[in-house]
C-alpha positions in Angstrom: 0.0 0.0 -0.1 1.2 3.5 -0.6 0.2 7.2 -0.5 2.0 9.7 -2.7 1.5 13.5 -2.4 2.3 16.0 -4.9 1.8 19.6 -4.2 0.2 21.4 -7.2 0.7 25.2 -8.2 -2.8 25.9 -7.0 -1.6 25.0 -3.4 -3.7 21.8 -3.5 -2.4 18.4 -3.4 -2.8 15.5 -5.7 -2.8 12.5 -3.7 -2.3 9.0 -5.2 -3.7 6.1 -3.1 -2.6 2.6 -3.9 -3.6 -0.8 -2.4 -0.9 -3.3 -3.7 -0.8 -5.9 -0.9 -1.0 -9.6 -2.1 -4.1 -10.1 0.0 -6.3 -7.8 -1.8 -5.8 -9.6 -5.2 -8.8 -11.9 -4.4 -11.1 -8.8 -4.4 -13.0 -7.6 -7.3 -13.7 -4.0 -6.2 -12.2 -1.4 -3.9 -13.4 2.2 -3.0 -11.6 5.0 -1.1 -14.1 6.2 1.4 -13.5 9.1 3.6 -14.5 12.6 5.1 -13.5 14.3 1.7 -16.5 12.3 0.1 -18.9 12.2 3.0 -18.1 8.5 3.5 -19.8 7.7 0.3 -18.7 4.2 -0.8 -20.0 4.5 -4.3 -18.4 7.9 -5.1 -14.5 7.1 -5.2 -14.2 3.7 -6.9 -10.7 2.6 -7.3 -9.2 1.2 -10.6 -8.0 -2.4 -10.5 -4.6 -2.8 -12.5 -4.5 -6.0 -14.6 -0.8 -6.5 -14.4 -0.6 -6.9 -10.5 -4.1 -7.0 -9.0 -3.5 -3.6 -7.2 -6.1 -0.9 -7.0 -5.3 2.7 -7.4 -7.0 6.2 -7.4 -5.9 9.9 -7.4 -7.8 12.7 -5.5 -7.0 16.5 -5.5 -7.4 17.7 -2.0 -7.0 21.0 -0.2 -3.8 21.7 1.7 -3.5 22.5 5.3 -6.1 19.8 6.4 -6.2 16.2 7.8 -8.4 13.7 6.0 -9.8 10.4 7.4 -10.3 7.6 5.2 -10.5 3.8 4.7 -10.6 1.4 2.0 -13.7 -0.8 1.3 -13.0 -4.0 -0.4 -16.0 -5.7 -2.2 -18.4 -3.6 -0.4 -17.9 -5.6 2.8 -14.2 -5.5 4.1 -12.9 -2.3 5.6 -8.9 -1.8 5.9 -6.6 0.8 6.8 -3.6 1.9 5.1 -0.3 0.9 7.0 1.5 3.7 5.3 -0.9 6.4 6.5 0.4 9.4 8.3 -1.6 8.4 11.5 -4.4 6.4 12.7 -7.4 7.9 14.9 -10.0 6.2 16.9 -13.6 6.2 15.6 -16.8 6.4 17.6 -16.7 2.4 17.3 -14.4 1.3 20.2 -12.8 -1.3 18.2 -12.2 0.8 15.1 -9.6 3.2 13.6 -9.3 5.4 10.5 -6.3 6.1 8.5 -5.4 9.8 8.0 -3.5 11.7 5.4 -2.2 15.0 6.4 -1.6 17.9 3.8 
């Protein structure tokens, strides 16, 4: 898994999210879900790359903010990104969200 941040001339960031773990190859769909899209699992579908089975998506986000997110696999399995900037607890006692800081 990886997160790549590129600062744009506009002051915003282009953020590339990639899930490349061998464990996700068995899944057919993945979505990037977070506070930047009101936790809407149908809004940011990730593209599955045929060559290695990884999923990827790029988002343009405002700088100076922290964004919470998770990946949703096949509409059922939530996972965090181990390369995230930090993890934060959610209102569910046994759950955390990934955070990207721009």
